[in-house]
Legacy VTK file of the C-alpha trace (Angstrom):
# vtk DataFile Version 3.0
C-alpha trace
ASCII
DATASET POLYDATA
POINTS 360 float
-14.978 80.028 36.070
-12.291 82.007 35.290
-9.965 83.206 38.845
-11.162 87.078 37.170
-14.820 86.221 37.479
-14.348 84.658 40.823
-12.119 87.375 42.603
-15.905 89.850 41.258
-17.965 87.561 43.007
-19.453 88.358 46.869
-21.278 86.703 49.299
-24.607 86.790 49.414
-26.222 89.798 51.747
-28.150 88.497 54.739
-30.966 91.398 52.778
-34.075 88.546 53.838
-33.719 88.412 57.317
-33.935 92.226 57.487
-36.937 93.568 59.164
-38.106 90.616 61.030
-39.011 89.116 64.782
-36.629 87.503 66.457
-36.978 83.466 66.031
-38.077 83.977 62.536
-36.812 80.924 60.515
-35.729 81.899 57.175
-33.416 80.608 55.148
-30.480 82.909 53.849
-28.079 80.707 51.646
-26.991 80.113 48.159
-28.608 77.031 47.852
-32.160 77.426 47.456
-33.094 74.342 45.824
-31.401 72.104 48.281
-34.073 68.918 49.244
-34.305 68.410 52.721
-32.228 64.602 53.320
-31.707 62.944 56.632
-28.992 60.304 57.276
-29.954 58.275 60.679
-27.344 55.932 62.216
-28.390 54.501 64.956
-25.421 52.698 67.328
-23.983 51.487 70.293
-20.858 49.087 71.343
-22.915 46.129 70.332
-25.245 47.476 67.667
-25.055 49.340 64.257
-27.876 50.872 62.160
-27.528 53.540 59.178
-31.169 54.648 57.597
-31.252 57.343 54.197
-33.090 59.297 52.471
-35.533 59.228 56.492
-37.939 61.870 56.644
-38.356 63.902 59.884
-41.090 61.636 60.981
-38.928 58.366 60.500
-36.241 59.564 62.224
-38.202 60.459 65.403
-38.287 56.494 65.997
-34.816 56.137 66.374
-33.891 58.533 69.576
-34.122 56.758 72.447
-31.800 56.495 75.478
-30.245 52.732 74.724
-28.481 54.086 71.580
-26.629 57.020 70.658
-28.516 58.767 67.382
-26.567 60.710 65.012
-28.856 62.543 62.768
-27.626 64.293 59.958
-29.834 66.603 57.902
-28.729 67.918 54.417
-30.121 71.063 52.605
-31.418 73.653 54.834
-33.857 75.313 52.876
-36.928 73.800 53.344
-37.012 75.570 56.768
-40.791 73.856 57.472
-38.772 69.922 57.284
-36.378 72.180 59.922
-38.750 73.262 62.311
-40.359 69.573 62.888
-36.510 68.555 63.771
-36.439 71.571 66.236
-40.257 71.093 67.453
-39.601 67.471 68.454
-36.565 67.997 69.788
-37.493 71.255 71.538
-34.828 73.374 70.360
-35.652 77.288 70.938
-36.885 79.556 67.861
-33.345 80.892 67.639
-31.588 77.946 67.411
-33.518 77.557 64.110
-33.328 80.639 62.852
-29.010 80.150 62.887
-29.755 77.304 61.565
-30.682 78.136 58.046
-28.858 81.510 58.212
-25.801 80.607 56.917
-23.857 84.016 57.404
-23.468 83.297 60.978
-20.921 83.192 62.398
-18.899 80.189 64.152
-20.125 79.842 67.778
-21.123 77.628 70.929
-25.117 78.258 73.229
-25.096 76.389 76.048
-28.412 75.243 77.713
-30.270 73.271 80.087
-30.487 70.158 77.893
-28.047 70.678 74.973
-25.276 72.736 73.458
-25.705 74.349 70.176
-21.959 74.924 67.917
-22.117 76.518 64.447
-19.138 76.254 62.774
-17.755 76.341 59.250
-16.425 73.354 57.013
-14.342 73.666 54.769
-13.104 71.436 52.221
-12.005 71.103 48.486
-14.555 69.818 45.331
-14.167 67.301 42.677
-13.285 70.955 40.736
-11.029 72.174 43.353
-12.697 75.645 44.118
-12.670 75.971 48.115
-16.347 74.818 49.841
-17.290 76.784 52.878
-20.115 75.344 54.026
-22.263 76.380 57.347
-23.048 73.636 59.792
-24.700 73.336 62.731
-24.348 70.870 65.624
-27.325 69.998 68.516
-25.742 67.938 71.019
-27.884 66.249 73.621
-27.914 63.349 76.205
-28.120 60.423 73.825
-28.468 62.112 70.469
-26.210 64.890 67.699
-27.967 66.115 65.046
-25.638 67.885 61.933
-27.689 70.325 59.246
-25.724 71.005 56.037
-26.516 73.151 53.733
-26.544 70.344 51.312
-24.744 67.111 50.587
-20.548 66.621 50.846
-19.060 66.898 53.863
-15.624 65.539 56.253
-17.522 62.809 57.890
-16.964 59.770 56.225
-14.074 59.181 58.390
-16.061 58.907 61.159
-18.575 56.924 59.169
-16.307 54.546 58.431
-15.239 54.609 62.088
-18.994 53.755 63.225
-19.513 50.900 60.930
-16.542 49.031 60.856
-15.908 49.674 64.764
-13.089 51.006 64.661
-11.134 53.134 67.787
-13.764 54.390 70.672
-16.102 55.654 68.835
-18.825 53.096 69.419
-18.318 52.596 73.059
-18.392 56.544 73.869
-21.737 58.706 74.310
-22.933 61.230 72.154
-20.075 63.844 73.876
-17.714 61.790 71.688
-19.734 61.586 68.180
-19.510 65.492 68.886
-15.347 65.974 69.214
-15.207 63.547 66.061
-16.831 65.534 64.045
-15.371 68.398 65.245
-12.666 66.764 64.973
-13.032 66.119 61.517
-13.668 69.608 60.826
-10.340 70.791 61.808
-8.181 68.294 60.207
-9.820 69.654 57.277
-8.917 72.719 58.044
-5.227 71.755 58.224
-5.458 69.913 54.299
-7.211 73.265 53.383
-4.248 75.378 55.006
-1.673 73.344 53.225
-3.159 73.489 49.827
-2.494 77.228 50.265
1.053 77.292 51.310
1.660 75.091 48.201
-0.090 77.848 46.131
1.642 80.910 47.593
4.732 79.397 47.059
3.380 78.398 43.695
2.862 82.200 42.816
6.181 82.850 44.367
8.063 80.789 42.188
5.730 82.486 39.009
6.131 86.250 40.431
10.567 85.949 40.466
9.809 83.740 37.284
11.290 85.834 33.742
7.463 86.475 32.659
4.462 86.161 35.343
1.254 85.436 33.278
-0.689 89.536 33.247
-3.231 87.637 35.410
-1.214 87.938 38.237
-2.472 90.567 40.680
-6.568 88.779 40.098
-4.492 85.831 41.524
-3.515 87.612 44.491
-6.006 88.980 45.340
-8.124 85.497 45.017
-5.303 84.598 47.349
-6.295 87.100 49.620
-9.249 86.647 49.120
-9.871 82.844 50.220
-6.970 83.791 53.368
-9.438 86.296 54.346
-12.554 83.581 53.998
-10.149 80.862 56.228
-9.434 82.914 58.770
-13.295 83.946 59.411
-14.119 80.187 59.827
-10.897 79.215 62.083
-10.518 81.839 64.563
-13.733 82.192 66.026
-13.706 78.646 66.374
-11.338 78.608 68.363
-13.267 80.261 71.324
-15.949 77.697 70.438
-13.255 75.145 71.683
-12.022 77.139 74.156
-15.613 77.861 76.239
-16.412 73.423 75.051
-13.322 72.919 77.182
-14.453 74.250 80.149
-18.338 74.098 80.657
-19.296 72.250 83.599
-22.230 70.107 81.814
-23.394 65.789 82.785
-23.714 66.001 78.918
-19.829 66.008 78.484
-18.265 63.522 80.194
-14.461 64.328 81.933
-12.750 61.301 80.062
-14.372 63.678 76.632
-13.237 66.707 77.795
-8.839 65.538 77.600
-9.928 64.687 73.303
-11.611 68.480 73.587
-8.336 69.966 75.076
-6.281 68.096 72.401
-8.737 69.737 69.869
-8.128 72.835 71.190
-4.237 72.606 70.466
-4.759 71.684 66.701
-6.885 74.814 65.923
-4.062 77.380 67.428
-1.678 75.158 65.441
-3.871 75.858 62.208
-4.556 79.836 63.209
-0.926 80.031 63.703
-0.261 78.846 60.122
-3.237 80.651 58.526
-1.765 83.802 60.344
1.731 83.172 58.676
0.054 81.710 55.118
-1.734 85.506 55.348
1.286 87.401 55.513
2.963 85.695 52.664
-0.106 86.550 51.194
-0.231 90.171 51.394
3.693 90.136 51.172
2.584 88.918 47.434
1.313 92.103 46.054
4.702 94.212 46.586
6.959 90.824 45.864
4.899 91.561 42.450
5.636 95.354 42.763
8.832 95.416 43.215
9.785 92.268 40.189
7.921 94.854 37.993
10.221 98.194 39.500
13.486 95.452 39.060
12.357 95.146 35.585
11.913 98.448 35.059
15.102 99.478 35.890
16.610 96.916 33.925
15.298 98.388 30.877
15.947 101.914 31.668
19.870 100.726 32.629
20.515 99.486 29.204
18.933 102.295 27.961
21.003 105.071 29.992
24.575 102.704 28.614
23.304 103.538 25.652
22.684 106.529 25.166
25.928 107.572 27.099
27.839 105.534 24.669
26.509 107.463 21.942
26.475 110.627 23.346
29.907 111.309 23.059
29.840 109.853 19.236
27.056 112.422 19.046
28.540 114.911 20.032
31.563 114.091 17.420
29.057 113.742 14.184
26.832 117.241 15.570
30.476 118.797 15.300
31.072 118.237 12.114
28.382 118.374 10.632
27.931 122.014 10.885
27.556 124.050 7.714
30.499 126.358 8.573
33.186 126.887 5.565
36.824 127.012 7.469
36.719 123.887 9.491
39.701 121.900 10.285
40.720 119.086 8.587
37.850 119.316 6.369
40.516 119.094 3.141
42.107 116.297 5.438
42.623 113.808 2.524
42.576 110.786 5.708
40.551 113.050 7.208
37.282 110.818 6.819
38.595 107.850 8.426
40.436 109.425 11.484
37.183 110.592 12.179
35.670 107.371 12.364
38.896 105.672 13.879
38.428 108.472 16.816
34.507 107.010 17.008
35.377 103.300 17.260
38.222 104.218 19.910
35.795 106.287 22.060
33.355 102.954 21.507
34.897 100.801 23.278
36.910 102.890 26.004
33.230 103.286 27.136
32.608 99.765 26.981
35.785 99.103 28.775
34.996 101.526 31.599
31.602 100.103 31.978
32.759 96.514 32.107
35.617 97.460 34.542
32.900 99.586 36.667
30.567 95.851 36.125
27.453 97.838 34.915
27.554 95.826 32.053
LINES 1 361
360 0 1 2 3 4 5 6 7 8 9 10 11 12 13 14 15 16 17 18 19 20 21 22 23 24 25 26 27 28 29 30 31 32 33 34 35 36 37 38 39 40 41 42 43 44 45 46 47 48 49 50 51 52 53 54 55 56 57 58 59 60 61 62 63 64 65 66 67 68 69 70 71 72 73 74 75 76 77 78 79 80 81 82 83 84 85 86 87 88 89 90 91 92 93 94 95 96 97 98 99 100 101 102 103 104 105 106 107 108 109 110 111 112 113 114 115 116 117 118 119 120 121 122 123 124 125 126 127 128 129 130 131 132 133 134 135 136 137 138 139 140 141 142 143 144 145 146 147 148 149 150 151 152 153 154 155 156 157 158 159 160 161 162 163 164 165 166 167 168 169 170 171 172 173 174 175 176 177 178 179 180 181 182 183 184 185 186 187 188 189 190 191 192 193 194 195 196 197 198 199 200 201 202 203 204 205 206 207 208 209 210 211 212 213 214 215 216 217 218 219 220 221 222 223 224 225 226 227 228 229 230 231 232 233 234 235 236 237 238 239 240 241 242 243 244 245 246 247 248 249 250 251 252 253 254 255 256 257 258 259 260 261 262 263 264 265 266 267 268 269 270 271 272 273 274 275 276 277 278 279 280 281 282 283 284 285 286 287 288 289 290 291 292 293 294 295 296 297 298 299 300 301 302 303 304 305 306 307 308 309 310 311 312 313 314 315 316 317 318 319 320 321 322 323 324 325 326 327 328 329 330 331 332 333 334 335 336 337 338 339 340 341 342 343 344 345 346 347 348 349 350 351 352 353 354 355 356 357 358 359
């Protein structure tokens, strides 16, 4: 897809959710025909099991108090499957509605037996396009549910740590798993923001080059829209992590709170970087217009100098081009050569004057 077409594209609207009763489960998103696939990871300090392509009914048997269960659901368009999971884990109907609405902003809702968190997962796909994926997380006593729009995410590092028993994740509960998932999301914010920084620097170099590309304005607009999308994904998550840090619940252990505080510091750092690069991206158009104006001024300067040099020469030629019979020097033998000499000397004097003034 060309840069111009990507710039002209727009995010889908939530028209399907209009005029419906609260709690009505209606998928709002772009990935309509995605199959719902479950991945189950069941573990504790001494054991680890991973099962893919599970049905909701098959996944229920893994949920037990002696182990921590992570059920990852890919695909939200098949709402009946999502409702089955919601009914089994006794999720509120409004939560199911928010899970399948990909336009829902990041937030956190606290219930008696679980927490519900909405976030945006940002990462670059293989074709270099930025993916902004809606993800919902449900934290229970001994389980974590994650709902994604489609396959592909930023959690491979978490899966590797679980399978290889790296770090402390296997010895901690579901609250630490929830923290690890949020931490993976925020870590990829850093990757995305650094990539945007590189794009801004490359675009600045383009603008300062002799011949910036004709599509530079569309590239700048696309960059500004992308920065806005990133900002909308990241900034509400600050409030989510801040509230998560302050909750008083048995679902989150005190030792996990310290890690959540560190996560809050990271999200603040990302937010500050986004503000900086957003200002830089907004300044690119001003830089482009300044570059265009400077080039125009250089052209006008050259034309003005050329006109200034030839004005006195044109004046002399105009005088002696008049159709009068009696004019001085017309009958003089060397008048033609003298006139050329005078014009040439004037030309040299003008060049010398402009160089002395450093205009050329």
